[in-house]
VEXDREN-537753 format. One record per residue (C-alpha): residue number from 1; residue in one letter; x, y, z. Coordinates in pm, 1 decimal. Example, Ala and Ser with C-alpha at 12.3 -4.5 7.8 and 13.67 -1.06 7.14 Angstrom:
2
+-----+------+----------+----------+----------+
!  nr ! rest !        x !        y !        z !
+-----+------+----------+----------+----------+
!   1 !    A !   1230.0 !   -450.0 !    780.0 !
!   2 !    S !   1367.0 !   -106.0 !    714.0 !
+-----+------+----------+----------+----------+
//
This chain:
68
+-----+------+----------+----------+----------+
!  nr ! rest !        x !        y !        z !
+-----+------+----------+----------+----------+
!   1 !    M !  12087.4 !   9674.9 !  12334.0 !
!   2 !    E !  12233.1 !   9806.6 !  11974.8 !
!   3 !    V !  11999.2 !   9778.3 !  11690.7 !
!   4 !    T !  12046.0 !   9917.4 !  11354.6 !
!   5 !    G !  11819.1 !  10080.9 !  11120.2 !
!   6 !    E !  11728.9 !   9797.9 !  10914.9 !
!   7 !    Q !  11691.6 !   9581.4 !  11240.1 !
!   8 !    L !  11407.6 !   9848.0 !  11368.7 !
!   9 !    A !  11225.4 !   9912.5 !  11053.4 !
!  10 !    K !  11220.8 !   9480.1 !  11010.4 !
!  11 !    A !  11043.4 !   9495.2 !  11389.1 !
!  12 !    I !  10765.4 !   9786.9 !  11294.1 !
!  13 !    E !  10679.3 !   9610.7 !  10978.2 !
!  14 !    R !  10599.8 !   9319.2 !  11157.7 !
!  15 !    K !  10348.3 !   9541.4 !  11390.1 !
!  16 !    G !  10221.2 !   9650.8 !  11039.5 !
!  17 !    W !  10364.3 !   9985.2 !  10938.3 !
!  18 !    Y !  10508.7 !  10024.6 !  10566.6 !
!  19 !    L !  10742.9 !  10207.1 !  10402.1 !
!  20 !    L !  10586.3 !  10504.4 !  10256.4 !
!  21 !    R !  10878.8 !  10667.8 !  10109.7 !
!  22 !    I !  11278.7 !  10716.2 !  10144.6 !
!  23 !    N !  11472.1 !  11054.6 !  10167.9 !
!  24 !    G !  11836.1 !  11006.3 !  10162.6 !
!  25 !    S !  11952.5 !  10757.0 !  10407.9 !
!  26 !    H !  11570.0 !  10775.1 !  10603.1 !
!  27 !    H !  11326.8 !  10564.3 !  10509.9 !
!  28 !    I !  10941.6 !  10739.4 !  10616.4 !
!  29 !    Y !  10723.1 !  10468.3 !  10787.3 !
!  30 !    G !  10350.8 !  10517.0 !  10820.7 !
!  31 !    K !  10042.6 !  10345.5 !  10914.3 !
!  32 !    P !   9656.0 !  10366.8 !  10872.7 !
!  33 !    G !   9499.5 !  10487.5 !  11186.5 !
!  34 !    E !   9798.6 !  10680.4 !  11312.4 !
!  35 !    R !   9954.1 !  11056.0 !  11294.1 !
!  36 !    A !  10336.9 !  10927.6 !  11374.7 !
!  37 !    K !  10570.1 !  10914.6 !  11064.5 !
!  38 !    P !  10888.8 !  10697.8 !  11210.1 !
!  39 !    S !  11169.9 !  10815.6 !  11019.8 !
!  40 !    I !  11482.7 !  10553.7 !  11055.5 !
!  41 !    P !  11811.3 !  10597.6 !  10944.5 !
!  42 !    F !  11951.1 !  10347.7 !  10753.5 !
!  43 !    H !  12356.1 !  10407.6 !  10778.0 !
!  44 !    G !  12449.9 !  10059.5 !  10726.3 !
!  45 !    K !  12561.9 !   9840.0 !  11023.1 !
!  46 !    K !  12600.1 !  10166.4 !  11243.6 !
!  47 !    A !  12375.7 !  10113.4 !  11546.3 !
!  48 !    L !  12121.1 !  10371.3 !  11654.2 !
!  49 !    K !  12166.1 !  10631.8 !  11945.6 !
!  50 !    V !  11966.6 !  10544.3 !  12258.4 !
!  51 !    G !  11751.5 !  10813.9 !  12265.1 !
!  52 !    L !  11639.7 !  10763.4 !  11900.2 !
!  53 !    L !  11593.9 !  10446.4 !  11940.8 !
!  54 !    H !  11374.1 !  10510.0 !  12272.3 !
!  55 !    K !  11204.7 !  10718.4 !  12089.1 !
!  56 !    L !  11121.3 !  10602.6 !  11722.6 !
!  57 !    M !  11007.6 !  10281.6 !  11915.2 !
!  58 !    R !  10741.9 !  10477.0 !  12135.6 !
!  59 !    D !  10620.5 !  10644.4 !  11822.5 !
!  60 !    A !  10592.5 !  10304.1 !  11652.0 !
!  61 !    G !  10446.9 !  10165.1 !  11934.5 !
!  62 !    I !  10666.1 !   9835.0 !  12026.6 !
!  63 !    T !  10885.0 !   9737.6 !  12272.3 !
!  64 !    E !  11229.0 !   9552.0 !  12351.0 !
!  65 !    N !  11082.5 !   9212.7 !  12307.8 !
!  66 !    D !  10954.5 !   9302.7 !  11974.1 !
!  67 !    L !  11293.5 !   9356.6 !  11843.8 !
!  68 !    R !  11399.0 !   8987.4 !  11877.6 !
+-----+------+----------+----------+----------+
//
């Protein structure tokens, strides 16, 4: 499954995460009660690499079904 940074950002926002800041092309998200601060790269329509996608999903507590 190919997912862009924008698609992943929309999915984690639906789960209660919010944008803390933007550092270059990376959007850093936060959520009350969570220590993790996922940093999602936005590189146009380029898909995220599989390992990075899985790490960000695990950090944000979302599944593949949440991406749909």
